[in-house]
C-alpha positions as CSV (number, residue, x, y, z in Angstrom):
1,Q,4.3,10.4,-8.4
2,V,6.3,11.5,-10.7
3,Q,8.1,9.3,-13.2
4,L,11.3,9.6,-13.9
5,V,13.4,8.0,-16.9
6,E,17.2,8.4,-17.4
7,S,18.9,7.8,-20.7
8,G,22.4,8.2,-21.7
9,G,25.6,6.3,-20.0
10,G,26.7,3.1,-22.1
11,L,30.2,2.3,-22.8
12,V,32.9,5.3,-22.7
13,Q,36.6,5.1,-22.3
14,A,38.7,6.5,-19.2
15,G,39.4,9.9,-19.7
16,G,36.6,10.5,-22.0
17,S,33.2,11.8,-21.0
18,M,29.1,10.6,-20.7
19,R,26.3,12.7,-20.2
20,L,23.2,11.3,-18.5
21,S,19.7,13.0,-19.1
22,C,16.4,12.6,-16.8
23,T,13.0,13.2,-18.1
24,A,10.0,13.7,-15.2
25,S,6.8,13.1,-15.6
26,G,4.1,15.9,-14.8
27,P,3.3,19.4,-14.4
28,T,5.0,19.6,-10.7
29,F,8.5,19.4,-11.6
30,R,9.8,22.8,-11.3
31,N,8.9,22.1,-7.7
32,N,10.6,19.4,-7.4
33,A,14.4,19.2,-6.0
34,M,16.6,16.8,-8.0
35,G,19.6,14.5,-7.5
36,W,21.7,12.1,-9.5
37,F,22.8,8.9,-7.1
38,R,24.8,5.5,-8.6
39,Q,25.5,2.2,-7.4
40,A,28.2,0.2,-8.6
41,P,28.8,-3.8,-8.5
42,G,28.9,-4.5,-4.5
43,K,28.4,-1.4,-3.4
44,E,26.3,1.3,-2.0
45,R,24.2,3.3,-3.5
46,E,26.1,7.1,-3.4
47,F,25.1,10.5,-3.8
48,V,26.6,11.9,-6.7
49,A,25.0,15.5,-7.3
50,A,21.7,17.4,-6.9
51,I,20.0,21.1,-7.9
52,S,17.9,22.7,-6.6
53,R,14.0,23.7,-8.0
54,S,15.2,26.7,-9.7
55,G,18.7,25.8,-10.9
56,V,20.4,27.9,-8.5
57,K,21.9,25.7,-6.1
58,R,24.0,23.0,-6.9
59,Y,25.9,20.9,-4.9
60,N,28.1,18.1,-6.4
61,T,30.0,15.5,-4.2
62,D,33.4,16.0,-2.6
63,S,35.1,13.0,-4.6
64,M,33.7,14.2,-8.4
65,K,34.0,17.6,-7.7
66,G,35.8,19.0,-11.1
67,R,34.4,16.9,-13.3
68,L,31.0,16.9,-13.0
69,I,28.2,19.4,-14.3
70,N,24.8,19.4,-13.1
71,S,21.8,21.3,-14.6
72,R,18.0,21.1,-15.5
73,D,15.6,22.5,-17.9
74,N,12.4,23.5,-15.9
75,G,10.8,24.0,-19.4
76,K,11.3,20.7,-20.5
77,N,11.2,18.8,-17.5
78,T,14.9,17.3,-17.7
79,V,17.8,17.1,-15.6
80,S,21.5,16.6,-17.0
81,L,24.7,15.3,-15.3
82,E,27.7,15.1,-17.4
83,I,30.9,13.5,-15.8
84,Y,33.9,14.2,-17.2
85,S,37.7,12.8,-17.4
86,L,36.2,9.3,-16.5
87,K,37.9,6.8,-14.5
88,P,36.9,2.7,-14.2
89,E,35.5,3.6,-10.9
90,D,32.9,6.3,-12.4
91,A,31.6,2.3,-13.7
92,A,27.7,2.0,-12.4
93,V,24.5,2.6,-12.8
94,Y,23.3,5.9,-12.4
95,Y,19.9,7.3,-11.1
96,C,18.1,10.4,-10.8
97,A,15.4,10.8,-8.2
98,A,13.1,13.8,-7.1
99,A,12.4,15.1,-3.8
100,R,9.0,16.9,-4.1
101,D,8.6,20.3,-3.0
102,Y,11.7,20.0,-1.4
103,E,13.5,23.9,-1.5
104,N,17.1,22.8,-0.7
105,I,19.3,20.5,-2.2
106,P,19.2,17.0,-0.6
107,Q,21.9,15.0,-0.3
108,A,20.5,12.0,1.5
109,A,18.7,9.4,-0.4
110,R,15.6,9.5,2.2
111,Y,14.8,12.7,1.1
112,Y,13.7,11.7,-2.7
113,D,10.3,10.6,-3.1
114,D,10.5,9.0,-6.6
115,W,13.2,7.5,-8.5
116,G,13.8,6.3,-12.1
117,Q,15.4,3.1,-13.2
118,G,18.4,3.7,-13.6
119,T,21.2,3.8,-16.6
120,Q,24.5,2.2,-17.0
121,G,27.1,3.4,-17.3
122,T,30.2,1.6,-17.9
123,V,33.9,2.8,-18.5
124,S,36.5,0.8,-20.2
125,S,40.1,1.7,-19.0
């Protein structure tokens, strides 16, 4: 099992930016595709971004394209998500997730095996 710990988030003004990080335990991090999801109050969890094992392939949700930078550092077992031009509707709990030994960049939650506890991002208008 991969343990994932998110950090970052907090309270940010609309129009600002937010940087989220996720640190994974274990030596197999580089074998896993990594994803970001979010869940706002009263809404279902939704896909935000994913990155392949090597970091070469990346996919960001269409609804946030142009506002996301999705990256990973296999030497540090971390993935990062930067969100720019924040909107009030970006407020949510953000989760990182690992798809073990997955070559591509899955968008569906069912492909992910391990999840972090989430970090709250709040956007003030």
